[in-house]
MDTraj code that builds the backbone (N, CA, C; nanometers):
import mdtraj as md
import numpy as np

residues = "MET ASP LYS LYS THR LEU ALA LEU ILE GLU GLN TYR ALA LYS SER LEU ALA GLU VAL ALA VAL GLU GLN ASP ALA VAL SER ASP ILE TYR GLU GLU ILE THR GLN LEU LEU ALA ILE PHE THR GLU THR HIS LEU THR THR LEU LEU SER GLN ASP SER TYR SER ARG GLU ASP LYS LEU ALA THR VAL ARG LEU LEU GLN GLU PHE CYS SER ALA TYR LEU LYS ASN PHE LEU GLU VAL ILE LEU GLN ASN GLU ARG GLU ALA LEU ILE GLU ALA ILE LEU ARG ASP VAL LYS GLU ARG LEU ASP ARG VAL THR GLY THR TYR VAL VAL GLU VAL THR THR ALA ILE PRO LEU THR ALA ASP GLN LYS GLU ARG ILE SER ASN VAL VAL ALA ARG LYS PHE ALA VAL LYS THR ARG GLU LEU VAL GLU HIS VAL ASP GLU GLY ILE LEU GLY GLY PHE VAL ILE LYS THR GLN ASN LYS ILE ILE ASP THR SER LEU LYS THR GLN LEU GLN GLN LEU LYS MET ASN LEU LYS".split()
xyz = np.array([
    [10.5168, 8.4856, 9.1102],
    [10.6325, 8.4287, 9.1503],
    [10.7253, 8.2965, 9.1141],
    [10.8001, 8.3845, 9.1895],
    [10.9005, 8.2898, 9.1202],
    [10.9189, 8.1367, 9.1306],
    [11.0047, 8.0201, 9.0627],
    [11.0744, 7.9091, 9.1210],
    [11.0601, 7.8590, 9.2550],
    [11.1997, 7.9549, 9.2323],
    [11.1828, 7.8981, 9.4256],
    [11.0851, 7.9159, 9.5281],
    [11.0928, 8.0557, 9.5106],
    [10.9093, 8.0826, 9.5699],
    [10.8480, 7.9949, 9.6059],
    [10.7123, 7.9680, 9.4485],
    [10.6892, 7.8119, 9.4447],
    [10.7185, 7.6850, 9.5156],
    [10.8851, 7.6010, 9.4639],
    [10.9178, 7.5616, 9.5768],
    [10.9021, 7.5337, 9.6684],
    [10.9167, 7.6307, 9.7319],
    [10.8840, 7.6759, 9.9405],
    [10.7523, 7.6319, 9.8946],
    [10.6567, 7.6746, 9.8363],
    [10.5362, 7.6774, 9.9255],
    [10.4659, 7.5297, 9.9439],
    [10.5867, 7.4857, 9.7625],
    [10.4721, 7.3467, 9.7688],
    [10.5313, 7.2382, 9.8723],
    [10.6195, 7.2781, 9.9094],
    [10.7245, 7.1682, 10.0590],
    [10.6476, 7.2195, 10.1050],
    [10.6745, 7.2674, 10.2134],
    [10.5992, 7.3702, 10.2912],
    [10.4055, 7.2656, 10.2860],
    [10.3259, 7.3271, 10.1760],
    [10.2030, 7.2640, 10.1825],
    [10.2325, 7.1253, 10.2003],
    [10.3593, 6.9908, 10.1053],
    [10.3487, 6.9635, 10.1660],
    [10.4071, 6.8077, 10.2705],
    [10.5107, 6.8926, 10.3763],
    [10.4527, 6.8705, 10.4769],
    [10.3571, 6.8338, 10.5530],
    [10.3068, 6.9522, 10.5667],
    [10.1432, 6.9753, 10.6488],
    [10.0150, 6.8802, 10.6117],
    [9.9844, 6.8610, 10.4303],
    [9.9516, 6.7718, 10.3963],
    [9.9180, 6.6709, 10.4365],
    [10.1095, 6.6268, 10.5036],
    [10.1482, 6.4303, 10.4967],
    [10.1001, 6.4382, 10.6192],
    [10.2056, 6.4582, 10.7201],
    [10.0752, 6.5299, 10.8428],
    [9.9931, 6.5267, 10.8859],
    [9.8638, 6.5581, 10.8800],
    [9.7151, 6.5722, 10.8907],
    [9.7271, 6.3684, 10.8281],
    [9.7392, 6.3214, 10.6984],
    [9.7272, 6.1956, 10.6476],
    [9.7687, 6.1359, 10.7335],
    [9.8657, 6.1265, 10.7998],
    [9.9595, 5.9985, 10.8685],
    [9.9373, 6.0269, 10.9792],
    [9.8035, 6.1636, 11.0249],
    [9.7097, 6.1556, 11.1569],
    [9.6271, 6.1386, 11.2595],
    [9.5295, 6.1310, 11.0818],
    [9.4615, 6.1408, 11.1072],
    [9.2902, 6.2077, 11.0913],
    [9.4419, 6.3753, 11.0650],
    [9.3421, 6.4976, 11.0889],
    [9.2654, 6.5277, 10.9770],
    [9.3073, 6.5618, 10.8945],
    [9.2860, 6.5971, 10.7293],
    [9.0477, 6.6934, 10.7608],
    [9.0191, 6.5744, 10.8141],
    [8.9041, 6.7162, 10.8023],
    [8.9248, 6.8221, 10.9392],
    [9.0457, 6.8290, 11.0449],
    [9.0375, 6.9308, 11.1642],
    [9.0776, 7.0092, 11.0428],
    [9.2386, 6.9657, 11.0563],
    [9.3453, 7.0216, 10.9886],
    [9.2389, 7.1007, 10.8571],
    [9.2099, 7.0407, 10.7369],
    [9.1628, 7.1513, 10.6441],
    [8.9986, 7.2663, 10.6938],
    [8.9137, 7.2036, 10.7971],
    [8.8575, 7.3069, 10.8801],
    [8.9494, 7.4639, 10.9341],
    [9.1350, 7.3649, 11.0314],
    [9.1268, 7.5358, 11.0815],
    [9.2411, 7.5887, 10.9792],
    [9.2215, 7.5264, 10.8716],
    [9.3279, 7.6020, 10.7595],
    [9.1938, 7.6908, 10.6821],
    [9.1210, 7.6022, 10.6382],
    [8.9353, 7.7333, 10.5965],
    [8.9027, 7.8577, 10.7210],
    [8.9177, 7.7892, 10.8128],
    [8.9306, 7.9365, 10.8744],
    [9.0394, 8.0668, 10.9069],
    [9.1679, 8.0050, 10.8893],
    [9.2329, 8.1119, 10.8955],
    [9.2316, 8.1815, 10.7291],
    [9.2641, 8.1229, 10.6308],
    [9.2077, 8.1783, 10.5410],
    [9.1230, 8.2492, 10.5116],
    [9.0564, 8.2569, 10.5510],
    [8.9197, 8.3663, 10.5882],
    [8.9825, 8.4568, 10.6454],
    [8.9987, 8.4673, 10.7384],
    [9.0793, 8.5854, 10.8697],
    [9.1519, 8.6944, 10.7020],
    [9.2639, 8.5608, 10.6817],
    [9.4502, 8.6578, 10.5747],
    [9.3078, 8.7646, 10.4353],
    [9.2061, 8.6553, 10.4077],
    [9.1188, 8.7080, 10.3070],
    [9.0596, 8.8340, 10.3870],
    [8.9709, 8.8595, 10.3800],
    [8.9060, 8.9617, 10.5153],
    [8.9990, 9.0883, 10.5691],
    [9.1342, 9.0304, 10.6106],
    [9.1923, 9.1374, 10.6711],
    [9.3512, 9.1517, 10.5735],
    [9.3520, 9.0954, 10.4887],
    [9.4676, 9.1301, 10.4037],
    [9.5393, 9.1285, 10.4808],
    [9.5196, 8.9869, 10.5556],
    [9.7349, 8.9600, 10.5188],
    [9.8177, 8.9789, 10.5219],
    [9.8284, 8.8734, 10.4320],
    [9.9168, 8.8686, 10.3526],
    [9.9838, 9.0011, 10.3745],
    [9.9529, 9.1456, 10.2724],
    [10.0431, 9.2081, 10.2514],
    [10.0836, 9.2515, 10.3874],
    [10.0564, 9.2820, 10.5346],
    [10.0887, 9.2965, 10.6290],
    [10.2033, 9.2121, 10.6346],
    [10.1936, 9.0844, 10.5381],
    [10.3724, 9.0216, 10.6849],
    [10.4428, 9.0549, 10.5563],
    [10.3975, 9.0226, 10.4591],
    [10.4607, 9.1472, 10.3258],
    [10.6099, 9.1858, 10.3767],
    [10.4976, 9.3245, 10.4335],
    [10.5746, 9.4385, 10.3738],
    [10.7028, 9.4925, 10.4266],
    [10.7913, 9.5218, 10.5437],
    [10.9245, 9.5508, 10.4813],
    [10.8656, 9.7047, 10.6205],
    [10.8102, 9.7402, 10.6557],
    [10.7563, 9.8676, 10.6934],
    [10.7581, 9.8064, 10.8331],
    [10.6475, 9.6272, 10.8195],
    [10.5815, 9.6516, 10.9340],
    [10.7268, 9.5586, 10.9947],
    [10.7237, 9.5572, 11.1676],
    [10.8588, 9.4953, 11.2657],
    [10.8496, 9.3326, 11.2382],
    [11.0022, 9.2182, 11.1839],
    [10.9601, 9.1374, 11.2799],
    [10.9598, 9.1123, 11.4112],
    [10.9477, 9.1723, 11.5057],
    [10.8103, 9.0920, 11.5874],
    [10.7220, 9.2248, 11.6191],
    [10.6756, 9.2157, 11.4846],
    [10.5383, 9.2066, 11.4726],
    [10.4661, 9.1356, 11.4470],
    [10.4771, 9.1077, 11.2755],
    [10.4843, 8.9969, 11.2090],
    [10.4961, 8.7915, 11.2803],
    [10.6095, 8.8494, 11.4060],
    [10.5808, 8.7610, 11.5074],
    [10.4471, 8.7096, 11.6183],
    [10.4618, 8.8987, 11.6219],
    [10.2886, 8.8448, 11.7643],
    [10.1794, 8.7991, 11.6297],
    [10.1519, 8.8891, 11.4658],
    [10.0595, 8.8617, 11.4869],
    [10.0701, 8.7007, 11.4618],
    [10.1522, 8.5984, 11.3553],
    [10.1550, 8.5369, 11.4035],
    [10.0678, 8.4617, 11.5130],
    [10.1694, 8.4730, 11.5887],
    [10.1676, 8.4262, 11.7601],
    [9.9971, 8.4162, 11.7950],
    [9.9318, 8.5362, 11.7532],
    [9.8150, 8.5520, 11.7636],
    [9.6656, 8.3805, 11.6964],
    [9.7646, 8.3865, 11.5781],
    [9.6563, 8.3156, 11.4476],
    [9.6521, 8.2007, 11.5540],
    [9.7980, 8.1520, 11.6242],
    [9.8467, 8.0548, 11.6169],
    [9.7456, 8.0019, 11.7893],
    [9.7243, 8.1102, 11.8552],
    [9.6506, 8.0706, 12.0003],
    [9.5505, 7.9635, 11.9085],
    [9.4584, 7.9981, 11.8559],
    [9.3105, 7.9186, 11.8015],
    [9.3618, 7.8276, 11.7317],
    [9.4344, 7.7490, 11.6877],
    [9.4842, 7.5889, 11.6417],
    [9.5441, 7.4893, 11.7770],
    [9.4817, 7.4101, 11.6370],
    [9.5763, 7.2502, 11.6714],
    [9.7290, 7.3091, 11.7703],
    [9.7739, 7.1603, 11.7809],
    [9.9288, 7.1513, 11.8167],
    [9.9611, 7.1619, 11.6686],
    [9.8837, 7.0726, 11.5571],
    [10.0276, 7.1047, 11.4144],
    [10.0366, 7.1932, 11.4430],
    [9.9210, 7.2899, 11.2982],
    [9.8849, 7.3561, 11.2863],
    [9.9886, 7.4808, 11.3572],
    [10.0087, 7.4540, 11.5834],
    [10.0600, 7.5496, 11.5679],
    [10.2117, 7.5376, 11.5503],
    [10.2523, 7.3977, 11.5262],
    [10.4328, 7.3837, 11.5232],
    [10.4408, 7.3803, 11.3556],
    [10.4094, 7.4116, 11.2935],
    [10.3562, 7.4111, 11.1208],
    [10.3935, 7.5602, 11.1433],
    [10.2590, 7.6472, 11.1891],
    [10.2762, 7.8165, 11.2191],
    [10.5148, 7.8719, 11.2777],
    [10.5299, 7.8061, 11.3920],
    [10.6287, 7.8086, 11.4432],
    [10.7541, 7.7980, 11.3465],
    [10.7478, 7.6531, 11.2594],
    [10.8398, 7.6685, 11.1739],
    [10.8364, 7.7237, 11.0225],
    [10.7224, 7.8015, 11.0390],
    [10.7558, 7.8924, 10.9464],
    [10.8121, 8.1070, 10.9748],
    [10.7890, 8.0736, 11.0892],
    [10.8289, 8.2103, 11.1859],
    [10.9811, 8.2371, 11.1134],
    [11.0534, 8.0814, 11.2170],
    [11.1159, 8.0968, 11.2341],
    [11.2369, 8.0777, 11.1231],
    [11.1788, 7.9801, 10.9686],
    [11.2082, 8.0191, 10.8788],
    [11.1758, 8.2114, 10.8458],
    [11.1481, 8.3202, 10.9175],
    [11.0586, 8.3630, 10.8033],
    [11.0421, 8.3811, 10.7105],
    [10.8756, 8.2489, 10.6729],
    [10.8022, 8.2975, 10.5603],
    [10.6695, 8.2849, 10.5688],
    [10.6367, 8.3392, 10.6843],
    [10.5609, 8.4706, 10.6868],
    [10.4538, 8.5132, 10.6144],
    [10.5299, 8.5211, 10.4958],
    [10.4534, 8.6335, 10.4055],
    [10.4312, 8.4473, 10.2895],
    [10.4809, 8.4258, 10.3063],
    [10.4100, 8.2902, 10.2530],
    [10.3271, 8.2267, 10.2640],
    [10.2790, 8.2055, 10.4395],
    [10.0975, 8.1288, 10.4842],
    [10.0490, 8.1586, 10.3752],
    [9.9836, 8.2517, 10.3661],
    [9.8165, 8.2658, 10.2738],
    [9.8054, 8.0669, 10.1251],
    [9.9151, 8.1905, 10.0767],
    [10.0107, 8.1001, 9.9553],
    [9.9986, 7.8996, 9.9895],
    [10.0926, 7.8868, 10.1153],
    [10.1647, 7.7489, 10.1070],
    [9.9523, 7.6969, 10.2122],
    [9.9342, 7.7856, 10.2443],
    [9.7805, 7.6839, 10.3055],
    [9.6802, 7.7002, 10.1876],
    [9.7087, 7.8074, 10.0786],
    [9.5678, 7.7363, 9.9716],
    [9.6428, 7.6130, 9.9370],
    [9.7913, 7.5884, 9.9320],
    [9.8508, 7.5060, 9.8367],
    [9.7541, 7.3727, 9.9809],
    [9.8065, 7.3679, 10.0216],
    [9.7992, 7.2719, 10.1751],
    [9.6053, 7.2459, 10.1074],
    [9.5190, 7.2736, 10.1299],
    [9.3806, 7.2523, 10.1612],
    [9.3453, 7.2093, 10.0035],
    [9.4325, 7.2148, 9.8167],
    [9.3879, 7.1432, 9.7920],
    [9.4939, 7.0149, 9.8073],
    [9.5800, 6.9851, 9.8061],
    [9.6574, 6.9243, 9.7894],
    [9.5345, 6.7975, 9.8879],
    [9.4963, 6.8265, 9.9979],
    [9.4009, 6.7549, 10.0837],
    [9.2870, 6.7755, 10.0298],
    [9.2373, 6.8271, 9.9076],
    [9.0439, 6.7874, 9.8195],
    [9.1716, 6.6305, 9.7958],
    [9.2981, 6.7252, 9.7163],
    [9.3057, 6.5264, 9.5936],
    [9.2589, 6.4195, 9.7239],
    [9.3088, 6.4239, 9.8146],
    [9.3678, 6.3391, 9.9002],
    [9.1862, 6.2163, 9.9387],
    [9.1675, 6.3163, 9.9535],
    [8.9951, 6.2724, 9.9751],
    [8.8989, 6.2621, 9.8852],
    [8.9570, 6.3232, 9.7114],
    [8.8876, 6.3917, 9.6915],
    [8.7643, 6.4025, 9.7561],
    [8.7956, 6.4634, 9.7281],
    [8.5995, 6.5985, 9.8116],
    [8.6268, 6.7180, 9.7292],
    [8.5687, 6.8031, 9.7203],
    [8.5613, 6.9198, 9.6944],
    [8.4821, 7.0577, 9.6950],
    [8.4522, 7.1447, 9.6909],
    [8.3530, 7.3058, 9.6441],
    [8.3576, 7.2445, 9.5242],
    [8.1480, 7.2291, 9.5528],
    [8.1258, 7.2647, 9.3891],
    [8.0372, 7.3398, 9.3908],
    [8.0163, 7.4512, 9.3457],
    [7.9137, 7.6051, 9.2682],
    [7.8409, 7.5187, 9.1533],
    [7.7659, 7.5985, 9.2453],
    [7.5505, 7.5708, 9.1343],
    [7.5135, 7.6600, 9.1311],
    [7.4482, 7.7006, 9.0026],
    [7.4364, 7.8264, 8.9808],
    [7.2358, 7.8270, 8.9123],
    [7.1611, 7.7916, 8.9855],
    [7.0812, 7.8310, 8.9330],
    [6.9285, 7.9342, 8.9497],
    [6.8467, 7.9605, 8.8921],
    [6.7608, 8.0950, 8.8826],
    [6.6678, 8.1355, 9.0289],
    [6.6772, 8.0330, 9.1031],
    [6.5706, 8.0523, 9.2159],
    [6.6194, 7.9118, 9.3441],
    [6.6571, 7.9786, 9.4468],
    [6.6342, 7.9066, 9.5919],
    [6.6619, 7.7939, 9.5581],
    [6.7423, 7.6562, 9.5265],
    [6.7576, 7.4470, 9.5550],
    [6.7265, 7.4834, 9.6450],
    [6.6168, 7.3201, 9.6879],
    [6.5840, 7.2553, 9.8432],
    [6.6611, 7.1935, 9.8411],
    [6.6586, 7.1110, 10.0150],
    [6.7743, 6.9889, 9.9842],
    [6.7705, 6.9171, 9.9916],
    [6.6503, 6.9187, 9.9449],
    [6.5973, 6.7650, 9.7717],
    [6.7067, 6.8000, 9.6892],
    [6.6767, 6.9097, 9.6533],
    [6.7686, 6.9663, 9.5279],
    [6.8898, 6.9204, 9.5456],
    [6.9369, 6.9924, 9.6628],
    [7.0326, 7.0369, 9.7159],
    [7.1722, 6.8484, 9.6487],
    [7.1047, 6.7419, 9.8096],
    [7.1353, 6.6512, 9.7848],
    [7.1389, 6.5384, 9.6559],
    [7.0590, 6.5914, 9.5298],
    [7.0244, 6.5720, 9.3277],
    [7.1458, 6.6255, 9.3514],
    [7.1918, 6.7030, 9.3139],
    [7.3060, 6.7682, 9.2432],
    [7.3447, 6.7122, 9.3081],
    [7.4641, 6.6690, 9.4641],
    [7.5443, 6.6295, 9.4272],
    [7.5912, 6.4715, 9.4841],
    [7.4202, 6.4071, 9.3952],
    [7.4714, 6.2429, 9.3710],
    [7.5007, 6.2663, 9.2423],
    [7.4465, 6.3497, 9.1560],
    [7.4748, 6.4003, 8.9838],
    [7.6937, 6.4124, 8.9650],
    [7.7393, 6.5259, 9.0997],
    [7.8306, 6.5357, 9.1209],
    [7.9469, 6.4045, 9.1477],
    [7.8671, 6.3088, 9.1929],
    [7.9021, 6.2426, 9.2726],
    [7.9700, 6.1018, 9.1219],
    [7.8428, 6.0441, 9.0607],
    [7.8535, 5.9780, 8.9195],
    [7.8466, 6.0503, 8.8855],
    [7.8634, 6.2446, 8.7949],
    [7.9553, 6.2078, 8.6490],
    [8.0742, 6.2640, 8.7056],
    [8.1353, 6.3523, 8.8313],
    [8.2729, 6.4034, 8.7862],
    [8.3779, 6.3012, 8.9079],
    [8.3459, 6.2089, 8.9658],
    [8.3578, 6.0199, 9.0435],
    [8.4643, 6.1825, 9.1492],
    [8.3551, 6.2464, 9.2473],
    [8.4003, 6.3096, 9.3287],
    [8.3091, 6.3682, 9.4210],
    [8.3665, 6.3395, 9.5444],
    [8.2534, 6.4026, 9.6530],
    [8.1977, 6.5229, 9.6923],
    [8.1210, 6.5916, 9.7279],
    [8.1139, 6.7264, 9.7906],
    [8.1491, 6.7324, 9.9192],
    [8.2143, 6.8647, 9.9560],
    [8.2934, 6.8744, 10.0135],
    [8.1646, 7.0400, 10.0687],
    [8.1728, 7.0571, 9.9745],
    [8.0702, 7.1860, 10.0732],
    [8.0116, 7.2310, 9.8429],
    [7.8492, 7.2143, 9.9273],
    [7.7877, 7.2896, 9.7826],
    [7.7870, 7.4439, 9.7897],
    [7.8864, 7.4817, 9.7242],
    [7.8543, 7.6155, 9.7075],
    [7.6676, 7.7122, 9.6187],
    [7.6261, 7.7910, 9.6761],
    [7.5061, 7.8025, 9.5763],
    [7.4862, 7.9915, 9.5368],
    [7.4394, 8.0034, 9.3774],
    [7.4544, 8.1279, 9.4385],
    [7.3501, 8.1359, 9.2575],
    [7.2205, 8.2190, 9.2829],
    [7.1250, 8.1959, 9.2397],
    [7.1639, 8.3076, 9.1712],
    [7.1703, 8.2967, 9.0245],
    [7.1231, 8.4051, 8.9385],
    [6.9782, 8.3624, 8.8401],
    [6.8615, 8.5257, 8.8849],
    [6.8428, 8.4582, 8.7544],
    [6.7908, 8.5178, 8.5647],
    [6.9271, 8.5625, 8.5523],
    [6.9571, 8.6047, 8.3701],
    [6.9719, 8.4337, 8.3360],
    [7.0330, 8.3578, 8.4394],
    [7.0327, 8.2090, 8.3660],
    [6.9209, 8.1513, 8.2867],
    [6.7776, 8.2154, 8.3304],
    [6.5834, 8.1779, 8.3377],
    [6.5665, 8.0050, 8.3782],
    [6.6137, 7.9495, 8.3641],
    [6.6034, 7.7230, 8.4736],
    [6.7210, 7.6200, 8.3950],
    [6.6883, 7.5895, 8.5365],
    [6.7967, 7.4936, 8.4663],
    [6.9235, 7.4814, 8.5614],
    [7.0332, 7.4901, 8.5739],
    [7.1680, 7.4965, 8.5967],
    [7.2957, 7.4502, 8.6182],
    [7.3905, 7.5667, 8.6498],
    [7.5395, 7.5108, 8.6132],
    [7.6061, 7.4654, 8.7668],
    [7.6708, 7.3546, 8.7164],
    [7.7596, 7.3110, 8.7946],
    [7.9076, 7.3345, 8.7587],
    [7.9852, 7.2985, 8.8578],
    [8.0819, 7.3700, 8.8026],
    [8.1647, 7.2932, 8.9368],
    [8.3119, 7.2665, 8.9477],
    [8.3836, 7.1417, 9.0023],
    [8.5658, 7.0911, 8.9842],
    [8.6027, 7.1760, 8.9847],
    [8.7596, 7.1311, 8.9734],
    [8.7674, 7.1229, 8.7609],
    [8.7251, 7.2869, 8.8038],
    [8.7232, 7.2818, 8.6074],
    [8.6232, 7.1700, 8.5098],
    [8.5870, 7.1533, 8.5217],
    [8.4789, 7.0481, 8.4894],
    [8.2684, 7.1694, 8.5275],
    [8.2537, 7.2014, 8.4497],
    [8.1297, 7.2157, 8.3829],
    [8.0080, 7.1239, 8.3486],
    [7.8719, 7.1244, 8.3821],
    [7.8249, 7.0746, 8.3404],
    [7.6576, 7.1748, 8.3299],
    [7.6772, 7.2200, 8.2157],
    [7.5503, 7.3449, 8.1689],
    [7.3950, 7.2297, 8.1625],
    [7.3211, 7.2454, 8.2585],
    [7.1970, 7.3213, 8.1850],
    [7.1104, 7.4181, 8.1586],
    [7.1500, 7.5251, 8.1645],
    [7.0399, 7.6598, 8.1775],
    [6.9499, 7.6799, 8.0755],
    [6.9000, 7.7194, 8.0372],
    [6.7901, 7.7651, 7.9214],
    [6.8625, 7.8878, 7.8699],
    [6.9602, 7.9650, 7.8957],
    [7.0379, 8.0900, 7.8745],
    [7.1448, 8.0097, 7.7898],
    [7.1883, 7.8805, 7.7817],
    [7.2313, 7.8128, 7.7068],
    [7.2064, 7.7838, 7.6285],
    [7.1294, 7.7118, 7.6616],
    [7.0461, 7.5888, 7.5690],
    [6.9781, 7.6990, 7.4405],
    [6.9479, 7.8592, 7.4455],
    [6.8788, 7.9541, 7.3560],
    [6.9829, 7.9754, 7.3136],
    [7.0892, 8.0467, 7.3336],
    [7.2149, 8.0370, 7.2916],
    [7.2732, 7.9804, 7.2350],
    [7.2398, 7.8509, 7.2174],
    [7.3244, 7.7546, 7.1169],
    [7.2407, 7.7492, 6.9885],
    [7.0364, 7.7067, 7.0334],
    [7.0058, 7.6932, 6.9624],
    [6.9930, 7.8105, 6.7797],
    [7.0048, 7.9607, 6.8961],
    [7.0718, 8.1200, 6.8551],
    [7.1811, 8.0983, 6.7386],
    [7.2695, 7.9935, 6.8304],
    [7.4430, 7.9802, 6.7197],
    [7.3696, 7.9009, 6.5563],
    [7.2972, 7.8201, 6.6124],
    [7.2478, 7.6386, 6.5119],
    [7.2022, 7.7100, 6.4119],
    [7.0357, 7.8171, 6.3813],
    [7.0704, 7.9128, 6.3340],
    [7.1143, 7.9818, 6.2094],
    [7.1721, 7.9976, 6.3127],
    [7.2805, 8.1246, 6.1934],
    [7.3093, 8.0090, 6.0640],
])
top = md.Topology()
chain = top.add_chain()
for i, resn in enumerate(residues, 1):
    res = top.add_residue(resn, chain, resSeq=i)
    for name in ("N", "CA", "C"):
        top.add_atom(name, md.element.get_by_symbol(name[0]), res)
traj = md.Trajectory(xyz[None], top)
């Protein structure tokens, strides 16, 4: 993407994030954006909205269909995007808004990989570890089971990692013995 497009995305995202904070609607707008992004991902909607072969009327109808299930804030926001013919940027803008809202609230998605599924108590303890070590709140704990790590866990959030897996420890031991 060129600098002009990135600047547009940032400006739109900043505006919606500011409205969410000012109107004390961060969690509601975050949830709506999450649902919209799932639709974009599952249906490859951005590709469709970017194609010149897809008529302007069809693009408008598609986005207006999405608006039917949105709050007034998001309806108005999407309408501004339609008026400015920026529908191909909707997904990128919504992703940027989501990141901005994460930063404002200090709440992030945390990924944890373990060899076996976690209990509710273990999930709670991992959220507490994340709060202490990374100084962030857990918005959502995404659990991955990978028997290949043998034991322990790997926690990832905001480009930070805690890796206590046996696999990594064995690899480090192997490197130290060389």
